[in-house]
N, C-alpha and C positions, 0 to 999 in steps of 0.2 A: 839396658848393661852388655853388653856386650858379652861371647862364654868368658872370654878372656879376666874380661874384667872379673867376671863371675866366681872362678876361678883361687883368683889368685884373691878377692877377699875374702874365698871364704876356708885358704888355706891365710894369710897375717890374725884373722878372728880365733883361726886357731894357731896358730903361731903366740897369740898374744893372750890368751885365756890355760895358753900351758905353760907360761913365763909366769905366768900369776899367779900361779897352780887353783885354776879355779875349782873348786868347790859339790857339788849339787847340781852338777849339772850333765848335760847329757852331749853338751860343744865336744871335747876331749875326744870321748868312741866315736860321735860323727866323724871327725874331722881326721884319725885314725881311719875307717874308713875308707877316708876322702882318701887319704895319701894312699894308700893302700891299691884305692883303683891309678890314682898316678903313680905309681914305680910300675904296675903293669904294664904302662900305657909306654915305658923307657926300653921295655925290648930288655933287660940283658947292660944300658946302656949307665958304666957304676961312675961315670961325671956326671950323669945327671940323677942320678942316685945322691949324690954327695953330695951335691947346692940341693936339695931337696931336702939331705939328711940339717946339712949350715944352717939355711933360713928358717929350724926347726929354735935352736940356738941364737941368731941374730940375725932377726929379719931383715934390719940393715944394711947388713954388709955383702948380704946373701938374696937379696931383690933385686938385680941386675939381674945377673948372674942369673936367678931365677928365670927372670922373666925372659932372660934365652933360651930355657934350654925348654918350657911349656913353649915356643913359639917357634920353635922346631923341630924339639920332638914326641908331645904329644900329641894324639891330634882325637880333641875333645869326640863326646860321645855322648849318651844318653845317661852310662853312666857313673859318670864326672857328673855332668849336669845332672842329675836328681842329685851327687850325693853331696854340690855344692852349694844345690839349693838345701837342703837341707840343718845343712852349717850354720847359715841364715835364716831361717826360721825358727832354729836350736835358739842363736842368738840372741833373740829380734828381745823376751821375756825376760832370762834374765837374765843378758850381758857377764859380760870381763870388763876386769883395767888391762889398761897397758903401766910396763917396766915402768909409768913413769907416775903412775897413777892415775890417771886420765881415761877413763870412759870411749871402748871400741863402740859401735853406734850409729844408729843412724840411714844400717842402708836391708834398698829394697832391691825384693828383686824380681 
């Protein structure tokens, strides 16, 4: 899995868990830490922040824009890698479902 795949998968899992209101899971907390790390890398880019926030509410609509922002504005570092892997690991045993009720999972780092 490339760094970009790792990051986008972790953001997607976190967004899906957030949209379904999963409780009793650490995924939302770990996802918030990942988002905070990505926000810091955006260095005050308000467009990038809006795209990241928009992705949380409607991943399908904002996915392409998010990929562009991540590819051009976010330099992957160890903090982001560790945070993204933590989301994936936490999601494995608990899982969550998408807005359509389908499970999100099967991700390996």
